[in-house]
N, CA, C and O atoms as a Maestro MAE file, in Angstrom:
{
 s_m_m2io_version
 :::
 2.0.0
}

f_m_ct {
 s_m_title
 :::
 protein
 m_atom[340] {
  # First column is atom index #
  i_m_mmod_type
  r_m_x_coord
  r_m_y_coord
  r_m_z_coord
  i_m_residue_number
  s_m_chain_name
  s_m_pdb_residue_name
  s_m_pdb_atom_name
  i_m_atomic_number
  :::
  1 25 8.161 12.902 -15.820 1 A "MET " " N  " 7
  2 3 8.623 11.527 -15.682 1 A "MET " " CA " 6
  3 2 7.403 10.606 -15.627 1 A "MET " " C  " 6
  4 15 6.523 10.783 -14.785 1 A "MET " " O  " 8
  5 25 7.359 9.662 -16.494 2 A "SER " " N  " 7
  6 3 6.242 8.719 -16.471 2 A "SER " " CA " 6
  7 2 6.655 7.445 -15.737 2 A "SER " " C  " 6
  8 15 7.790 6.978 -15.841 2 A "SER " " O  " 8
  9 25 5.713 6.913 -15.008 3 A "LEU " " N  " 7
  10 3 5.963 5.690 -14.261 3 A "LEU " " CA " 6
  11 2 5.572 4.497 -15.105 3 A "LEU " " C  " 6
  12 15 4.585 4.540 -15.838 3 A "LEU " " O  " 8
  13 25 6.353 3.423 -14.999 4 A "ASN " " N  " 7
  14 3 5.903 2.210 -15.669 4 A "ASN " " CA " 6
  15 2 4.859 1.535 -14.784 4 A "ASN " " C  " 6
  16 15 4.639 1.953 -13.648 4 A "ASN " " O  " 8
  17 25 4.228 0.505 -15.301 5 A "LYS " " N  " 7
  18 3 3.093 -0.117 -14.605 5 A "LYS " " CA " 6
  19 2 3.476 -0.633 -13.217 5 A "LYS " " C  " 6
  20 15 2.742 -0.404 -12.256 5 A "LYS " " O  " 8
  21 25 4.588 -1.308 -13.098 6 A "GLU " " N  " 7
  22 3 4.994 -1.859 -11.793 6 A "GLU " " CA " 6
  23 2 5.324 -0.765 -10.793 6 A "GLU " " C  " 6
  24 15 4.987 -0.878 -9.614 6 A "GLU " " O  " 8
  25 25 5.983 0.294 -11.253 7 A "ASP " " N  " 7
  26 3 6.280 1.419 -10.357 7 A "ASP " " CA " 6
  27 2 4.991 2.074 -9.859 7 A "ASP " " C  " 6
  28 15 4.875 2.430 -8.686 7 A "ASP " " O  " 8
  29 25 4.037 2.224 -10.757 8 A "LEU " " N  " 7
  30 3 2.751 2.820 -10.382 8 A "LEU " " CA " 6
  31 2 2.017 1.932 -9.388 8 A "LEU " " C  " 6
  32 15 1.440 2.430 -8.421 8 A "LEU " " O  " 8
  33 25 2.034 0.629 -9.615 9 A "LYS " " N  " 7
  34 3 1.399 -0.299 -8.668 9 A "LYS " " CA " 6
  35 2 2.064 -0.205 -7.297 9 A "LYS " " C  " 6
  36 15 1.376 -0.187 -6.277 9 A "LYS " " O  " 8
  37 25 3.383 -0.145 -7.266 10 A "ASN " " N  " 7
  38 3 4.106 -0.037 -5.988 10 A "ASN " " CA " 6
  39 2 3.779 1.274 -5.278 10 A "ASN " " C  " 6
  40 15 3.628 1.301 -4.057 10 A "ASN " " O  " 8
  41 25 3.669 2.354 -6.039 11 A "LYS " " N  " 7
  42 3 3.321 3.654 -5.464 11 A "LYS " " CA " 6
  43 2 1.920 3.609 -4.839 11 A "LYS " " C  " 6
  44 15 1.706 4.129 -3.743 11 A "LYS " " O  " 8
  45 25 0.981 2.991 -5.537 12 A "ILE " " N  " 7
  46 3 -0.395 2.887 -5.040 12 A "ILE " " CA " 6
  47 2 -0.448 2.023 -3.786 12 A "ILE " " C  " 6
  48 15 -1.106 2.386 -2.812 12 A "ILE " " O  " 8
  49 25 0.232 0.898 -3.804 13 A "ILE " " N  " 7
  50 3 0.248 0.002 -2.636 13 A "ILE " " CA " 6
  51 2 0.871 0.706 -1.437 13 A "ILE " " C  " 6
  52 15 0.372 0.585 -0.317 13 A "ILE " " O  " 8
  53 25 1.946 1.432 -1.662 14 A "TYR " " N  " 7
  54 3 2.591 2.158 -0.568 14 A "TYR " " CA " 6
  55 2 1.628 3.190 0.023 14 A "TYR " " C  " 6
  56 15 1.478 3.275 1.242 14 A "TYR " " O  " 8
  57 25 0.978 3.970 -0.838 15 A "ARG " " N  " 7
  58 3 0.049 5.006 -0.357 15 A "ARG " " CA " 6
  59 2 -1.130 4.391 0.381 15 A "ARG " " C  " 6
  60 15 -1.584 4.932 1.390 15 A "ARG " " O  " 8
  61 25 -1.629 3.266 -0.114 16 A "ALA " " N  " 7
  62 3 -2.750 2.594 0.543 16 A "ALA " " CA " 6
  63 2 -2.343 2.072 1.922 16 A "ALA " " C  " 6
  64 15 -3.174 1.975 2.825 16 A "ALA " " O  " 8
  65 25 -1.078 1.742 2.075 17 A "SER " " N  " 7
  66 3 -0.580 1.161 3.333 17 A "SER " " CA " 6
  67 2 -0.304 2.202 4.412 17 A "SER " " C  " 6
  68 15 -0.285 1.870 5.598 17 A "SER " " O  " 8
  69 25 -0.092 3.438 4.023 18 A "TYR " " N  " 7
  70 3 0.284 4.491 4.969 18 A "TYR " " CA " 6
  71 2 -0.648 5.688 4.829 18 A "TYR " " C  " 6
  72 15 -0.265 6.736 4.310 18 A "TYR " " O  " 8
  73 25 -1.877 5.510 5.300 19 A "ARG " " N  " 7
  74 3 -2.914 6.522 5.175 19 A "ARG " " CA " 6
  75 2 -2.887 7.530 6.318 19 A "ARG " " C  " 6
  76 15 -3.172 8.710 6.112 19 A "ARG " " O  " 8
  77 25 -2.553 7.083 7.499 20 A "GLY " " N  " 7
  78 3 -2.572 7.980 8.657 20 A "GLY " " CA " 6
  79 2 -3.242 7.339 9.854 20 A "GLY " " C  " 6
  80 15 -2.855 7.587 10.996 20 A "GLY " " O  " 8
  81 25 -4.250 6.511 9.595 21 A "THR " " N  " 7
  82 3 -4.867 5.754 10.678 21 A "THR " " CA " 6
  83 2 -4.769 4.268 10.343 21 A "THR " " C  " 6
  84 15 -4.860 3.880 9.178 21 A "THR " " O  " 8
  85 25 -4.590 3.465 11.339 22 A "LYS " " N  " 7
  86 3 -4.428 2.032 11.126 22 A "LYS " " CA " 6
  87 2 -5.670 1.414 10.484 22 A "LYS " " C  " 6
  88 15 -5.560 0.535 9.628 22 A "LYS " " O  " 8
  89 25 -6.828 1.868 10.892 23 A "GLU " " N  " 7
  90 3 -8.076 1.334 10.340 23 A "GLU " " CA " 6
  91 2 -8.163 1.596 8.837 23 A "GLU " " C  " 6
  92 15 -8.517 0.707 8.063 23 A "GLU " " O  " 8
  93 25 -7.833 2.835 8.431 24 A "MET " " N  " 7
  94 3 -7.879 3.173 7.010 24 A "MET " " CA " 6
  95 2 -6.775 2.446 6.247 24 A "MET " " C  " 6
  96 15 -6.979 2.045 5.101 24 A "MET " " O  " 8
  97 25 -5.615 2.273 6.864 25 A "ASP " " N  " 7
  98 3 -4.535 1.489 6.236 25 A "ASP " " CA " 6
  99 2 -5.032 0.082 5.905 25 A "ASP " " C  " 6
  100 15 -4.832 -0.406 4.792 25 A "ASP " " O  " 8
  101 25 -5.666 -0.554 6.857 26 A "ILE " " N  " 7
  102 3 -6.146 -1.930 6.688 26 A "ILE " " CA " 6
  103 2 -7.212 -1.996 5.595 26 A "ILE " " C  " 6
  104 15 -7.165 -2.872 4.731 26 A "ILE " " O  " 8
  105 25 -8.152 -1.089 5.634 27 A "LEU " " N  " 7
  106 3 -9.236 -1.070 4.649 27 A "LEU " " CA " 6
  107 2 -8.697 -0.819 3.239 27 A "LEU " " C  " 6
  108 15 -9.027 -1.548 2.303 27 A "LEU " " O  " 8
  109 25 -7.880 0.201 3.096 28 A "MET " " N  " 7
  110 3 -7.416 0.593 1.765 28 A "MET " " CA " 6
  111 2 -6.461 -0.432 1.158 28 A "MET " " C  " 6
  112 15 -6.544 -0.707 -0.038 28 A "MET " " O  " 8
  113 25 -5.567 -0.996 1.948 29 A "ILE " " N  " 7
  114 3 -4.630 -1.969 1.376 29 A "ILE " " CA " 6
  115 2 -5.374 -3.232 0.948 29 A "ILE " " C  " 6
  116 15 -5.050 -3.821 -0.083 29 A "ILE " " O  " 8
  117 25 -6.358 -3.648 1.723 30 A "ALA " " N  " 7
  118 3 -7.142 -4.827 1.338 30 A "ALA " " CA " 6
  119 2 -7.919 -4.550 0.052 30 A "ALA " " C  " 6
  120 15 -7.968 -5.398 -0.839 30 A "ALA " " O  " 8
  121 25 -8.522 -3.376 -0.047 31 A "PHE " " N  " 7
  122 3 -9.268 -3.024 -1.258 31 A "PHE " " CA " 6
  123 2 -8.339 -2.951 -2.464 31 A "PHE " " C  " 6
  124 15 -8.629 -3.535 -3.509 31 A "PHE " " O  " 8
  125 25 -7.236 -2.244 -2.325 32 A "VAL " " N  " 7
  126 3 -6.300 -2.075 -3.440 32 A "VAL " " CA " 6
  127 2 -5.759 -3.429 -3.905 32 A "VAL " " C  " 6
  128 15 -5.712 -3.697 -5.105 32 A "VAL " " O  " 8
  129 25 -5.360 -4.266 -2.981 33 A "LYS " " N  " 7
  130 3 -4.806 -5.568 -3.364 33 A "LYS " " CA " 6
  131 2 -5.848 -6.454 -4.041 33 A "LYS " " C  " 6
  132 15 -5.495 -7.341 -4.818 33 A "LYS " " O  " 8
  133 25 -7.132 -6.220 -3.753 34 A "SER " " N  " 7
  134 3 -8.179 -7.035 -4.367 34 A "SER " " CA " 6
  135 2 -8.407 -6.682 -5.836 34 A "SER " " C  " 6
  136 15 -8.968 -7.487 -6.580 34 A "SER " " O  " 8
  137 25 -7.981 -5.490 -6.265 35 A "ILE " " N  " 7
  138 3 -8.245 -5.091 -7.653 35 A "ILE " " CA " 6
  139 2 -7.009 -4.746 -8.477 35 A "ILE " " C  " 6
  140 15 -7.085 -4.734 -9.706 35 A "ILE " " O  " 8
  141 25 -5.897 -4.471 -7.852 36 A "ILE " " N  " 7
  142 3 -4.759 -3.861 -8.550 36 A "ILE " " CA " 6
  143 2 -4.193 -4.704 -9.692 36 A "ILE " " C  " 6
  144 15 -3.766 -4.145 -10.702 36 A "ILE " " O  " 8
  145 25 -4.179 -6.004 -9.565 37 A "ASP " " N  " 7
  146 3 -3.585 -6.842 -10.608 37 A "ASP " " CA " 6
  147 2 -4.469 -6.958 -11.848 37 A "ASP " " C  " 6
  148 15 -4.017 -7.446 -12.884 37 A "ASP " " O  " 8
  149 25 -5.704 -6.521 -11.755 38 A "LYS " " N  " 7
  150 3 -6.648 -6.608 -12.875 38 A "LYS " " CA " 6
  151 2 -6.645 -5.339 -13.736 38 A "LYS " " C  " 6
  152 15 -7.338 -5.288 -14.752 38 A "LYS " " O  " 8
  153 25 -5.878 -4.321 -13.347 39 A "LEU " " N  " 7
  154 3 -5.984 -3.006 -13.977 39 A "LEU " " CA " 6
  155 2 -4.872 -2.729 -14.976 39 A "LEU " " C  " 6
  156 15 -3.735 -3.168 -14.804 39 A "LEU " " O  " 8
  157 25 -5.224 -1.989 -16.029 40 A "ASP " " N  " 7
  158 3 -4.209 -1.519 -16.973 40 A "ASP " " CA " 6
  159 2 -3.670 -0.174 -16.469 40 A "ASP " " C  " 6
  160 15 -4.110 0.325 -15.434 40 A "ASP " " O  " 8
  161 25 -2.732 0.398 -17.193 41 A "VAL " " N  " 7
  162 3 -2.070 1.625 -16.739 41 A "VAL " " CA " 6
  163 2 -3.055 2.780 -16.566 41 A "VAL " " C  " 6
  164 15 -2.970 3.508 -15.576 41 A "VAL " " O  " 8
  165 25 -3.980 2.965 -17.496 42 A "ASP " " N  " 7
  166 3 -4.939 4.065 -17.369 42 A "ASP " " CA " 6
  167 2 -5.823 3.899 -16.141 42 A "ASP " " C  " 6
  168 15 -6.116 4.873 -15.446 42 A "ASP " " O  " 8
  169 25 -6.242 2.684 -15.876 43 A "HIS " " N  " 7
  170 3 -7.067 2.429 -14.694 43 A "HIS " " CA " 6
  171 2 -6.245 2.547 -13.417 43 A "HIS " " C  " 6
  172 15 -6.767 2.949 -12.377 43 A "HIS " " O  " 8
  173 25 -4.970 2.200 -13.488 44 A "LEU " " N  " 7
  174 3 -4.096 2.398 -12.332 44 A "LEU " " CA " 6
  175 2 -3.954 3.884 -12.009 44 A "LEU " " C  " 6
  176 15 -3.894 4.268 -10.840 44 A "LEU " " O  " 8
  177 25 -3.901 4.706 -13.034 45 A "LYS " " N  " 7
  178 3 -3.826 6.154 -12.802 45 A "LYS " " CA " 6
  179 2 -5.089 6.653 -12.107 45 A "LYS " " C  " 6
  180 15 -5.020 7.514 -11.230 45 A "LYS " " O  " 8
  181 25 -6.240 6.114 -12.498 46 A "ALA " " N  " 7
  182 3 -7.496 6.480 -11.832 46 A "ALA " " CA " 6
  183 2 -7.499 5.998 -10.389 46 A "ALA " " C  " 6
  184 15 -7.944 6.717 -9.494 46 A "ALA " " O  " 8
  185 25 -7.003 4.779 -10.154 47 A "LEU " " N  " 7
  186 3 -6.911 4.256 -8.793 47 A "LEU " " CA " 6
  187 2 -5.964 5.110 -7.956 47 A "LEU " " C  " 6
  188 15 -6.225 5.354 -6.778 47 A "LEU " " O  " 8
  189 25 -4.881 5.559 -8.551 48 A "ASN " " N  " 7
  190 3 -3.939 6.429 -7.845 48 A "ASN " " CA " 6
  191 2 -4.614 7.738 -7.439 48 A "ASN " " C  " 6
  192 15 -4.404 8.234 -6.331 48 A "ASN " " O  " 8
  193 25 -5.413 8.286 -8.325 49 A "GLU " " N  " 7
  194 3 -6.164 9.504 -7.999 49 A "GLU " " CA " 6
  195 2 -7.134 9.240 -6.841 49 A "GLU " " C  " 6
  196 15 -7.248 10.051 -5.922 49 A "GLU " " O  " 8
  197 25 -7.819 8.116 -6.894 50 A "PHE " " N  " 7
  198 3 -8.757 7.741 -5.835 50 A "PHE " " CA " 6
  199 2 -8.035 7.554 -4.502 50 A "PHE " " C  " 6
  200 15 -8.478 8.067 -3.474 50 A "PHE " " O  " 8
  201 25 -6.944 6.831 -4.520 51 A "ILE " " N  " 7
  202 3 -6.229 6.481 -3.288 51 A "ILE " " CA " 6
  203 2 -5.611 7.717 -2.620 51 A "ILE " " C  " 6
  204 15 -5.298 7.688 -1.430 51 A "ILE " " O  " 8
  205 25 -5.437 8.797 -3.384 52 A "ASN " " N  " 7
  206 3 -4.854 10.012 -2.828 52 A "ASN " " CA " 6
  207 2 -5.891 11.007 -2.311 52 A "ASN " " C  " 6
  208 15 -5.542 12.122 -1.923 52 A "ASN " " O  " 8
  209 25 -7.150 10.612 -2.304 53 A "MET " " N  " 7
  210 3 -8.178 11.468 -1.703 53 A "MET " " CA " 6
  211 2 -8.001 11.486 -0.189 53 A "MET " " C  " 6
  212 15 -7.440 10.556 0.390 53 A "MET " " O  " 8
  213 25 -8.479 12.537 0.440 54 A "ASP " " N  " 7
  214 3 -8.403 12.643 1.899 54 A "ASP " " CA " 6
  215 2 -9.198 11.527 2.561 54 A "ASP " " C  " 6
  216 15 -10.197 11.053 2.019 54 A "ASP " " O  " 8
  217 25 -8.745 11.117 3.733 55 A "ASP " " N  " 7
  218 3 -9.427 10.052 4.473 55 A "ASP " " CA " 6
  219 2 -10.889 10.401 4.749 55 A "ASP " " C  " 6
  220 15 -11.757 9.532 4.673 55 A "ASP " " O  " 8
  221 25 -11.166 11.662 5.067 56 A "GLU " " N  " 7
  222 3 -12.538 12.066 5.364 56 A "GLU " " CA " 6
  223 2 -13.442 11.852 4.151 56 A "GLU " " C  " 6
  224 15 -14.585 11.416 4.287 56 A "GLU " " O  " 8
  225 25 -12.924 12.160 2.974 57 A "VAL " " N  " 7
  226 3 -13.690 11.970 1.742 57 A "VAL " " CA " 6
  227 2 -13.918 10.479 1.497 57 A "VAL " " C  " 6
  228 15 -15.021 10.066 1.138 57 A "VAL " " O  " 8
  229 25 -12.883 9.682 1.689 58 A "LEU " " N  " 7
  230 3 -13.003 8.240 1.474 58 A "LEU " " CA " 6
  231 2 -13.982 7.602 2.463 58 A "LEU " " C  " 6
  232 15 -14.746 6.711 2.094 58 A "LEU " " O  " 8
  233 25 -13.958 8.047 3.690 59 A "ILE " " N  " 7
  234 3 -14.906 7.533 4.685 59 A "ILE " " CA " 6
  235 2 -16.330 7.914 4.292 59 A "ILE " " C  " 6
  236 15 -17.245 7.095 4.383 59 A "ILE " " O  " 8
  237 25 -16.512 9.146 3.858 60 A "SER " " N  " 7
  238 3 -17.825 9.593 3.407 60 A "SER " " CA " 6
  239 2 -18.304 8.765 2.208 60 A "SER " " C  " 6
  240 15 -19.479 8.408 2.124 60 A "SER " " O  " 8
  241 25 -17.407 8.470 1.306 61 A "ILE " " N  " 7
  242 3 -17.743 7.625 0.152 61 A "ILE " " CA " 6
  243 2 -18.111 6.227 0.617 61 A "ILE " " C  " 6
  244 15 -19.112 5.665 0.172 61 A "ILE " " O  " 8
  245 25 -17.312 5.667 1.504 62 A "LYS " " N  " 7
  246 3 -17.554 4.305 2.001 62 A "LYS " " CA " 6
  247 2 -18.917 4.206 2.674 62 A "LYS " " C  " 6
  248 15 -19.623 3.211 2.509 62 A "LYS " " O  " 8
  249 25 -19.286 5.230 3.426 63 A "LYS " " N  " 7
  250 3 -20.577 5.242 4.133 63 A "LYS " " CA " 6
  251 2 -21.731 5.647 3.223 63 A "LYS " " C  " 6
  252 15 -22.879 5.722 3.662 63 A "LYS " " O  " 8
  253 25 -21.423 5.906 1.958 64 A "LYS " " N  " 7
  254 3 -22.403 6.332 0.961 64 A "LYS " " CA " 6
  255 2 -23.053 7.662 1.335 64 A "LYS " " C  " 6
  256 15 -24.205 7.919 0.984 64 A "LYS " " O  " 8
  257 25 -22.312 8.497 2.044 65 A "GLU " " N  " 7
  258 3 -22.794 9.825 2.414 65 A "GLU " " CA " 6
  259 2 -22.459 10.845 1.319 65 A "GLU " " C  " 6
  260 15 -23.098 11.891 1.211 65 A "GLU " " O  " 8
  261 25 -21.459 10.521 0.521 66 A "SER " " N  " 7
  262 3 -21.034 11.410 -0.547 66 A "SER " " CA " 6
  263 2 -21.675 10.978 -1.858 66 A "SER " " C  " 6
  264 15 -21.596 9.811 -2.240 66 A "SER " " O  " 8
  265 25 -22.299 11.905 -2.533 67 A "LEU " " N  " 7
  266 3 -22.940 11.614 -3.812 67 A "LEU " " CA " 6
  267 2 -22.134 12.184 -4.975 67 A "LEU " " C  " 6
  268 15 -22.651 12.334 -6.082 67 A "LEU " " O  " 8
  269 25 -20.864 12.499 -4.718 68 A "THR " " N  " 7
  270 3 -20.006 13.084 -5.733 68 A "THR " " CA " 6
  271 2 -19.807 12.124 -6.897 68 A "THR " " C  " 6
  272 15 -19.505 10.946 -6.703 68 A "THR " " O  " 8
  273 25 -19.979 12.634 -8.088 69 A "LYS " " N  " 7
  274 3 -19.705 11.877 -9.307 69 A "LYS " " CA " 6
  275 2 -18.538 12.540 -10.014 69 A "LYS " " C  " 6
  276 15 -18.439 13.766 -10.054 69 A "LYS " " O  " 8
  277 25 -17.672 11.739 -10.561 70 A "PHE " " N  " 7
  278 3 -16.483 12.233 -11.235 70 A "PHE " " CA " 6
  279 2 -16.638 12.080 -12.742 70 A "PHE " " C  " 6
  280 15 -17.406 11.244 -13.217 70 A "PHE " " O  " 8
  281 25 -15.904 12.893 -13.484 71 A "THR " " N  " 7
  282 3 -15.962 12.801 -14.939 71 A "THR " " CA " 6
  283 2 -15.285 11.537 -15.441 71 A "THR " " C  " 6
  284 15 -15.644 11.019 -16.499 71 A "THR " " O  " 8
  285 25 -14.311 11.038 -14.695 72 A "ASN " " N  " 7
  286 3 -13.641 9.795 -15.059 72 A "ASN " " CA " 6
  287 2 -14.545 8.640 -14.641 72 A "ASN " " C  " 6
  288 15 -14.735 8.395 -13.450 72 A "ASN " " O  " 8
  289 25 -15.095 7.939 -15.610 73 A "THR " " N  " 7
  290 3 -16.048 6.868 -15.302 73 A "THR " " CA " 6
  291 2 -15.405 5.726 -14.539 73 A "THR " " C  " 6
  292 15 -16.084 5.033 -13.781 73 A "THR " " O  " 8
  293 25 -14.099 5.514 -14.725 74 A "PHE " " N  " 7
  294 3 -13.475 4.428 -13.982 74 A "PHE " " CA " 6
  295 2 -13.359 4.765 -12.504 74 A "PHE " " C  " 6
  296 15 -13.466 3.873 -11.663 74 A "PHE " " O  " 8
  297 25 -13.141 6.029 -12.168 75 A "ILE " " N  " 7
  298 3 -13.128 6.407 -10.744 75 A "ILE " " CA " 6
  299 2 -14.503 6.132 -10.144 75 A "ILE " " C  " 6
  300 15 -14.597 5.665 -9.009 75 A "ILE " " O  " 8
  301 25 -15.557 6.411 -10.882 76 A "ASN " " N  " 7
  302 3 -16.906 6.104 -10.395 76 A "ASN " " CA " 6
  303 2 -17.072 4.600 -10.173 76 A "ASN " " C  " 6
  304 15 -17.726 4.187 -9.215 76 A "ASN " " O  " 8
  305 25 -16.485 3.777 -11.047 77 A "LYS " " N  " 7
  306 3 -16.538 2.324 -10.864 77 A "LYS " " CA " 6
  307 2 -15.736 1.913 -9.635 77 A "LYS " " C  " 6
  308 15 -16.174 1.050 -8.875 77 A "LYS " " O  " 8
  309 25 -14.574 2.515 -9.431 78 A "ILE " " N  " 7
  310 3 -13.770 2.228 -8.244 78 A "ILE " " CA " 6
  311 2 -14.562 2.578 -6.988 78 A "ILE " " C  " 6
  312 15 -14.564 1.814 -6.022 78 A "ILE " " O  " 8
  313 25 -15.231 3.721 -6.997 79 A "ILE " " N  " 7
  314 3 -16.033 4.138 -5.846 79 A "ILE " " CA " 6
  315 2 -17.142 3.125 -5.587 79 A "ILE " " C  " 6
  316 15 -17.381 2.741 -4.441 79 A "ILE " " O  " 8
  317 25 -17.808 2.699 -6.629 80 A "ASP " " N  " 7
  318 3 -18.868 1.689 -6.487 80 A "ASP " " CA " 6
  319 2 -18.314 0.396 -5.893 80 A "ASP " " C  " 6
  320 15 -18.910 -0.177 -4.981 80 A "ASP " " O  " 8
  321 25 -17.173 -0.065 -6.410 81 A "ASP " " N  " 7
  322 3 -16.531 -1.280 -5.887 81 A "ASP " " CA " 6
  323 2 -16.094 -1.080 -4.427 81 A "ASP " " C  " 6
  324 15 -16.219 -1.995 -3.613 81 A "ASP " " O  " 8
  325 25 -15.590 0.096 -4.104 82 A "PHE " " N  " 7
  326 3 -15.138 0.407 -2.747 82 A "PHE " " CA " 6
  327 2 -16.323 0.371 -1.770 82 A "PHE " " C  " 6
  328 15 -16.193 -0.128 -0.652 82 A "PHE " " O  " 8
  329 25 -17.459 0.894 -2.189 83 A "GLN " " N  " 7
  330 3 -18.629 0.895 -1.317 83 A "GLN " " CA " 6
  331 2 -19.141 -0.535 -1.072 83 A "GLN " " C  " 6
  332 15 -19.683 -0.830 -0.007 83 A "GLN " " O  " 8
  333 25 -18.968 -1.398 -2.043 84 A "LYS " " N  " 7
  334 3 -19.407 -2.785 -1.913 84 A "LYS " " CA " 6
  335 2 -18.394 -3.658 -1.186 84 A "LYS " " C  " 6
  336 15 -18.730 -4.748 -0.723 84 A "LYS " " O  " 8
  337 25 -17.146 -3.181 -1.083 85 A "PHE " " N  " 7
  338 3 -16.058 -3.963 -0.498 85 A "PHE " " CA " 6
  339 2 -16.246 -4.150 0.985 85 A "PHE " " C  " 6
  340 15 -15.418 -4.787 1.637 85 A "PHE " " O  " 8
  :::
 }
 m_bond[339] {
  # First column is bond index #
  i_m_from
  i_m_to
  i_m_order
  :::
  1 1 2 1
  2 2 3 1
  3 3 4 2
  4 3 5 1
  5 5 6 1
  6 6 7 1
  7 7 8 2
  8 7 9 1
  9 9 10 1
  10 10 11 1
  11 11 12 2
  12 11 13 1
  13 13 14 1
  14 14 15 1
  15 15 16 2
  16 15 17 1
  17 17 18 1
  18 18 19 1
  19 19 20 2
  20 19 21 1
  21 21 22 1
  22 22 23 1
  23 23 24 2
  24 23 25 1
  25 25 26 1
  26 26 27 1
  27 27 28 2
  28 27 29 1
  29 29 30 1
  30 30 31 1
  31 31 32 2
  32 31 33 1
  33 33 34 1
  34 34 35 1
  35 35 36 2
  36 35 37 1
  37 37 38 1
  38 38 39 1
  39 39 40 2
  40 39 41 1
  41 41 42 1
  42 42 43 1
  43 43 44 2
  44 43 45 1
  45 45 46 1
  46 46 47 1
  47 47 48 2
  48 47 49 1
  49 49 50 1
  50 50 51 1
  51 51 52 2
  52 51 53 1
  53 53 54 1
  54 54 55 1
  55 55 56 2
  56 55 57 1
  57 57 58 1
  58 58 59 1
  59 59 60 2
  60 59 61 1
  61 61 62 1
  62 62 63 1
  63 63 64 2
  64 63 65 1
  65 65 66 1
  66 66 67 1
  67 67 68 2
  68 67 69 1
  69 69 70 1
  70 70 71 1
  71 71 72 2
  72 71 73 1
  73 73 74 1
  74 74 75 1
  75 75 76 2
  76 75 77 1
  77 77 78 1
  78 78 79 1
  79 79 80 2
  80 79 81 1
  81 81 82 1
  82 82 83 1
  83 83 84 2
  84 83 85 1
  85 85 86 1
  86 86 87 1
  87 87 88 2
  88 87 89 1
  89 89 90 1
  90 90 91 1
  91 91 92 2
  92 91 93 1
  93 93 94 1
  94 94 95 1
  95 95 96 2
  96 95 97 1
  97 97 98 1
  98 98 99 1
  99 99 100 2
  100 99 101 1
  101 101 102 1
  102 102 103 1
  103 103 104 2
  104 103 105 1
  105 105 106 1
  106 106 107 1
  107 107 108 2
  108 107 109 1
  109 109 110 1
  110 110 111 1
  111 111 112 2
  112 111 113 1
  113 113 114 1
  114 114 115 1
  115 115 116 2
  116 115 117 1
  117 117 118 1
  118 118 119 1
  119 119 120 2
  120 119 121 1
  121 121 122 1
  122 122 123 1
  123 123 124 2
  124 123 125 1
  125 125 126 1
  126 126 127 1
  127 127 128 2
  128 127 129 1
  129 129 130 1
  130 130 131 1
  131 131 132 2
  132 131 133 1
  133 133 134 1
  134 134 135 1
  135 135 136 2
  136 135 137 1
  137 137 138 1
  138 138 139 1
  139 139 140 2
  140 139 141 1
  141 141 142 1
  142 142 143 1
  143 143 144 2
  144 143 145 1
  145 145 146 1
  146 146 147 1
  147 147 148 2
  148 147 149 1
  149 149 150 1
  150 150 151 1
  151 151 152 2
  152 151 153 1
  153 153 154 1
  154 154 155 1
  155 155 156 2
  156 155 157 1
  157 157 158 1
  158 158 159 1
  159 159 160 2
  160 159 161 1
  161 161 162 1
  162 162 163 1
  163 163 164 2
  164 163 165 1
  165 165 166 1
  166 166 167 1
  167 167 168 2
  168 167 169 1
  169 169 170 1
  170 170 171 1
  171 171 172 2
  172 171 173 1
  173 173 174 1
  174 174 175 1
  175 175 176 2
  176 175 177 1
  177 177 178 1
  178 178 179 1
  179 179 180 2
  180 179 181 1
  181 181 182 1
  182 182 183 1
  183 183 184 2
  184 183 185 1
  185 185 186 1
  186 186 187 1
  187 187 188 2
  188 187 189 1
  189 189 190 1
  190 190 191 1
  191 191 192 2
  192 191 193 1
  193 193 194 1
  194 194 195 1
  195 195 196 2
  196 195 197 1
  197 197 198 1
  198 198 199 1
  199 199 200 2
  200 199 201 1
  201 201 202 1
  202 202 203 1
  203 203 204 2
  204 203 205 1
  205 205 206 1
  206 206 207 1
  207 207 208 2
  208 207 209 1
  209 209 210 1
  210 210 211 1
  211 211 212 2
  212 211 213 1
  213 213 214 1
  214 214 215 1
  215 215 216 2
  216 215 217 1
  217 217 218 1
  218 218 219 1
  219 219 220 2
  220 219 221 1
  221 221 222 1
  222 222 223 1
  223 223 224 2
  224 223 225 1
  225 225 226 1
  226 226 227 1
  227 227 228 2
  228 227 229 1
  229 229 230 1
  230 230 231 1
  231 231 232 2
  232 231 233 1
  233 233 234 1
  234 234 235 1
  235 235 236 2
  236 235 237 1
  237 237 238 1
  238 238 239 1
  239 239 240 2
  240 239 241 1
  241 241 242 1
  242 242 243 1
  243 243 244 2
  244 243 245 1
  245 245 246 1
  246 246 247 1
  247 247 248 2
  248 247 249 1
  249 249 250 1
  250 250 251 1
  251 251 252 2
  252 251 253 1
  253 253 254 1
  254 254 255 1
  255 255 256 2
  256 255 257 1
  257 257 258 1
  258 258 259 1
  259 259 260 2
  260 259 261 1
  261 261 262 1
  262 262 263 1
  263 263 264 2
  264 263 265 1
  265 265 266 1
  266 266 267 1
  267 267 268 2
  268 267 269 1
  269 269 270 1
  270 270 271 1
  271 271 272 2
  272 271 273 1
  273 273 274 1
  274 274 275 1
  275 275 276 2
  276 275 277 1
  277 277 278 1
  278 278 279 1
  279 279 280 2
  280 279 281 1
  281 281 282 1
  282 282 283 1
  283 283 284 2
  284 283 285 1
  285 285 286 1
  286 286 287 1
  287 287 288 2
  288 287 289 1
  289 289 290 1
  290 290 291 1
  291 291 292 2
  292 291 293 1
  293 293 294 1
  294 294 295 1
  295 295 296 2
  296 295 297 1
  297 297 298 1
  298 298 299 1
  299 299 300 2
  300 299 301 1
  301 301 302 1
  302 302 303 1
  303 303 304 2
  304 303 305 1
  305 305 306 1
  306 306 307 1
  307 307 308 2
  308 307 309 1
  309 309 310 1
  310 310 311 1
  311 311 312 2
  312 311 313 1
  313 313 314 1
  314 314 315 1
  315 315 316 2
  316 315 317 1
  317 317 318 1
  318 318 319 1
  319 319 320 2
  320 319 321 1
  321 321 322 1
  322 322 323 1
  323 323 324 2
  324 323 325 1
  325 325 326 1
  326 326 327 1
  327 327 328 2
  328 327 329 1
  329 329 330 1
  330 330 331 1
  331 331 332 2
  332 331 333 1
  333 333 334 1
  334 334 335 1
  335 335 336 2
  336 335 337 1
  337 337 338 1
  338 338 339 1
  339 339 340 2
  :::
 }
}
């Protein structure tokens, strides 16, 4: 089943809003809302992959402790934007 663009955006916003900790909820929803309307479907899929990473990984990325590079160049751009956010 493929999601249309609006369904995918709603799925991403929902996931960003319910991370598990209130602090991460606040951070992720603010970040997602700052970029989501600028993205096409392929980039939304990359954002969905990013938003579904474990909180520990995202915190490590935010603190620039993780040097992981992904094959998807847009995920790398999202990570760069997230670190600057």
